[in-house]
C-alpha positions as CSV (number, residue, x, y, z in Angstrom):
1,W,0.9,-32.3,10.7
2,S,3.9,-31.1,12.6
3,V,3.1,-33.5,15.5
4,V,2.8,-36.4,13.1
5,A,6.1,-35.4,11.4
6,S,7.8,-35.2,14.8
7,I,6.6,-38.6,15.8
8,F,7.7,-40.1,12.5
9,L,11.2,-38.6,12.9
10,V,11.5,-39.9,16.4
11,Y,10.4,-43.4,15.3
12,T,12.9,-43.3,12.4
13,E,15.7,-42.3,14.7
14,I,14.9,-45.0,17.2
15,N,14.9,-47.6,14.4
16,R,18.3,-46.3,13.2
17,Y,19.6,-46.5,16.7
18,L,18.4,-50.0,17.1
19,G,19.8,-50.9,13.7
20,S,23.2,-49.7,14.8
21,I,23.1,-51.7,18.0
22,Y,22.2,-54.9,16.1
23,F,25.0,-54.2,13.6
24,Y,27.5,-53.7,16.5
25,Q,26.3,-57.0,18.0
26,A,26.7,-58.7,14.6
27,T,30.3,-57.4,14.2
28,R,31.1,-58.5,17.7
29,A,29.6,-61.9,17.2
30,F,31.7,-62.5,14.0
31,N,35.0,-60.8,14.8
32,T,35.3,-61.5,18.6
33,E,33.2,-64.6,19.2
34,G,33.6,-66.3,15.8
35,N,29.9,-67.0,15.8
36,L,28.7,-66.8,12.2
37,E,25.1,-67.9,12.9
38,K,24.7,-65.3,15.6
39,A,26.2,-62.6,13.3
40,I,23.8,-63.5,10.6
41,L,20.8,-63.2,13.0
42,K,22.0,-59.9,14.3
43,I,22.8,-58.3,10.9
44,N,19.4,-59.4,9.6
45,Q,17.8,-57.6,12.5
46,A,19.8,-54.5,11.6
47,T,18.5,-54.5,8.1
48,I,14.9,-54.8,9.4
49,F,15.3,-51.8,11.7
50,D,17.2,-49.6,9.2
51,P,16.1,-50.8,5.8
52,R,17.6,-47.8,4.0
53,N,21.2,-48.5,5.1
54,D,23.0,-50.2,2.2
55,F,26.0,-50.9,4.4
56,Y,23.9,-53.3,6.5
57,F,22.7,-55.2,3.5
58,Q,26.2,-55.3,2.1
59,N,27.5,-56.8,5.3
60,A,24.5,-59.2,5.5
61,A,25.4,-60.5,2.0
62,Q,29.0,-61.0,3.1
63,A,27.9,-62.9,6.1
64,Y,25.9,-65.3,4.0
65,L,28.8,-65.6,1.6
66,S,30.9,-66.8,4.6
67,R,28.4,-69.4,5.3
68,I,28.2,-70.4,1.6
69,N,32.0,-71.0,1.7
70,Q,31.5,-73.2,4.7
71,I,28.8,-75.2,2.9
72,I,31.0,-75.6,-0.2
73,N,33.8,-77.1,2.0
74,Q,31.4,-79.6,3.7
75,Q,31.9,-83.2,2.8
76,T,29.5,-86.1,3.1
77,T,29.0,-89.5,1.5
78,N,25.4,-89.7,2.7
79,Q,22.8,-89.0,0.0
80,E,20.4,-87.4,2.4
81,G,23.2,-85.3,3.9
82,L,24.3,-84.3,0.4
83,Q,20.7,-83.2,-0.5
84,K,20.5,-81.0,2.6
85,I,23.8,-79.4,1.8
86,Q,22.6,-78.6,-1.8
87,E,19.4,-77.2,-0.5
88,K,21.2,-75.0,2.1
89,F,23.6,-73.9,-0.6
90,T,20.9,-72.9,-3.0
91,S,18.9,-71.1,-0.3
92,D,21.9,-69.1,1.1
93,L,23.1,-68.2,-2.4
94,S,19.7,-66.8,-3.3
95,V,19.6,-64.8,-0.1
96,A,23.1,-63.5,-0.5
97,I,22.4,-62.3,-4.0
98,Q,19.2,-60.7,-3.0
99,L,20.8,-58.9,-0.1
100,S,23.7,-57.7,-2.3
101,K,21.3,-56.4,-5.0
102,K,19.3,-54.6,-2.3
103,A,22.5,-52.8,-1.2
104,I,23.1,-51.9,-4.9
105,D,19.5,-50.6,-5.3
106,L,19.9,-48.4,-2.2
107,N,23.3,-47.1,-3.3
108,P,24.4,-48.0,-6.8
109,L,27.4,-45.5,-6.6
110,E,29.1,-47.5,-3.8
111,S,31.7,-49.7,-5.4
112,Q,31.9,-52.0,-2.4
113,N,28.3,-53.0,-3.0
114,W,29.1,-54.1,-6.6
115,L,32.4,-55.8,-5.3
116,T,30.4,-57.8,-2.8
117,L,28.0,-59.1,-5.5
118,G,31.0,-60.0,-7.6
119,Q,32.6,-61.9,-4.7
120,I,29.4,-63.9,-4.3
121,Y,29.3,-65.0,-7.9
122,E,33.0,-65.6,-8.0
123,A,32.7,-68.0,-5.1
124,V,30.4,-70.2,-7.2
125,I,31.9,-69.9,-10.6
126,L,32.5,-73.7,-10.8
127,L,29.1,-74.5,-9.4
128,V,26.6,-72.2,-11.0
129,P,26.1,-71.6,-14.7
130,G,26.8,-67.9,-15.5
131,G,28.7,-67.3,-12.3
132,A,31.8,-66.1,-14.0
133,E,30.0,-63.7,-16.3
134,N,28.0,-62.3,-13.4
135,A,31.0,-61.9,-11.3
136,I,33.0,-60.1,-14.0
137,G,30.0,-57.9,-14.8
138,A,29.7,-56.9,-11.1
139,Y,33.4,-56.3,-10.8
140,E,33.5,-54.2,-13.9
141,N,30.7,-52.0,-12.5
142,A,32.7,-51.6,-9.3
143,L,35.8,-50.7,-11.4
144,K,33.8,-47.9,-13.2
145,L,33.2,-46.3,-9.8
146,E,36.8,-46.9,-8.6
147,P,38.9,-47.1,-11.7
148,N,42.3,-47.0,-9.9
149,S,41.6,-49.9,-7.6
150,P,44.1,-52.7,-8.0
151,L,41.9,-54.9,-5.8
152,I,39.0,-54.8,-8.3
153,A,41.2,-55.3,-11.3
154,T,42.7,-58.3,-9.6
155,A,39.3,-59.7,-8.9
156,I,38.4,-59.4,-12.6
157,G,41.6,-61.1,-13.7
158,R,41.1,-63.9,-11.1
159,S,37.6,-64.5,-12.4
160,H,38.8,-64.8,-16.0
161,L,41.4,-67.3,-14.9
162,V,39.0,-69.4,-13.0
163,L,36.6,-69.4,-15.9
164,G,39.6,-70.4,-18.1
165,D,40.3,-73.4,-15.9
166,F,36.6,-74.4,-16.1
167,L,36.5,-74.2,-19.9
168,K,39.8,-76.2,-20.1
169,Q,38.2,-78.9,-18.0
170,R,35.4,-78.9,-20.6
171,N,37.9,-79.3,-23.4
172,D,37.2,-75.8,-24.7
173,S,40.8,-74.9,-25.5
174,S,40.0,-71.8,-27.5
175,G,37.6,-70.4,-24.9
176,A,40.1,-71.2,-22.1
177,A,42.9,-69.5,-24.0
178,K,40.8,-66.4,-24.4
179,E,39.9,-66.2,-20.7
180,Y,43.6,-66.8,-19.7
181,D,44.6,-63.9,-22.0
182,L,41.9,-61.6,-20.5
183,G,42.9,-62.7,-17.0
184,I,46.6,-62.0,-17.5
185,T,45.8,-58.6,-19.0
186,E,43.7,-57.6,-16.0
187,L,46.3,-58.8,-13.5
188,E,49.0,-56.8,-15.3
189,K,46.7,-53.8,-15.1
190,A,46.3,-54.5,-11.4
191,V,50.1,-54.5,-10.9
192,N,50.4,-51.2,-12.7
193,L,47.6,-49.7,-10.7
194,K,49.1,-50.9,-7.4
195,V,52.3,-49.0,-8.2
196,N,50.4,-45.8,-8.5
197,Y,47.6,-46.5,-6.0
198,L,47.2,-44.1,-3.2
């Protein structure tokens, strides 16, 4: 059994090492080369070789979020092109959410994992039903883990304000007013936290 255990440990360490190499390549591809597609390919490989590393899944989710933002900003008047954009958007959003939730499953006490999930939902508040509620819920979980973070409080406030705009466009004045009030409250909280944030 000791031989088997030793082989397993060596195998695990090799995979972790390969995971770190792929993560480095992903970071270089994104930050230095500006190649998002290559970065996504490499970070996905990192998650395969080291599937217990929540940081890799978190970064993979962020990479897909970057591509989602690119898709949202694409414009086309061609019906076929529009359909392809919608299909890619739906696919990437699903993958991003899955990756983010995997990171949370691996390490639910890491606030950045919840923050990433919130950022994904916030990006699609105006496009996906329930996006605002899911974004705020994820951010609130992050805030529980890091209650003095002005960044997270700002994200919550921002999400309430975007939801308020959405409701206003739908002629829901009372709902919009409620969200605006909640948003302002959170932003004021963020300002106070920033003063005392270390």
